C-alpha positions as CSV (number, residue, x, y, z in Angstrom):
1,M,2.4,-16.8,-5.6
2,I,3.2,-13.2,-4.6
3,F,6.0,-12.5,-2.2
4,V,6.4,-9.4,0.0
5,D,9.8,-8.5,1.4
6,I,11.0,-5.5,3.4
7,E,14.3,-3.9,2.4
8,T,16.3,-1.2,4.1
9,V,17.0,2.0,2.2
10,K,20.6,2.2,1.1
11,G,22.5,5.4,1.9
12,I,22.0,7.6,5.0
13,G,21.1,10.6,2.9
14,N,18.3,8.7,1.2
15,A,17.1,7.3,4.5
16,L,17.0,10.7,6.3
17,L,16.2,13.1,3.4
18,G,14.3,11.0,0.9
19,G,10.9,11.4,2.6
20,E,10.1,7.7,2.3
21,G,11.5,6.4,5.6
22,L,14.0,3.7,6.4
23,F,12.3,0.7,4.7
24,N,10.8,-0.1,1.4
25,T,8.3,-2.9,0.6
26,K,9.2,-5.1,-2.3
27,V,6.5,-7.1,-4.0
28,T,7.4,-9.8,-6.6
29,G,5.7,-12.5,-8.5
30,P,3.0,-12.9,-11.1
31,G,-0.4,-11.4,-10.5
32,K,-2.1,-8.2,-9.5
33,I,-1.6,-6.1,-6.4
34,W,-4.3,-3.8,-5.2
35,L,-3.1,-1.1,-2.9
36,Q,-5.5,0.7,-0.7
37,T,-4.1,4.0,0.5
38,M,-7.2,5.7,1.8
39,P,-8.1,5.7,5.5
40,A,-10.7,3.1,6.3
41,V,-13.4,5.6,6.9
42,A,-12.8,7.4,3.6
43,L,-12.8,4.0,1.8
44,V,-16.2,3.1,3.3
45,G,-17.6,6.4,2.2
46,A,-16.3,6.0,-1.3
47,I,-17.8,2.5,-1.9
48,Q,-21.0,3.0,0.2
49,P,-23.0,4.3,-2.8
50,Y,-22.3,1.1,-4.7
51,I,-23.4,-1.3,-1.9
52,V,-26.8,-2.8,-2.5
53,I,-28.8,-3.5,0.7
54,G,-32.1,-5.3,0.6
55,N,-33.9,-6.5,-2.6
């Protein structure tokens, strides 16, 4: 089972100047995580050539 937790960034300098925001996502557990960071429209365009339609 995979667990997802939200943690606050420690230190005001890290939170304000680190460029990552105030929170981090922590993922733990066995298994694989697939992160999709493209906008949905770009993702569709990237996989569209590989989608078979019809026979």
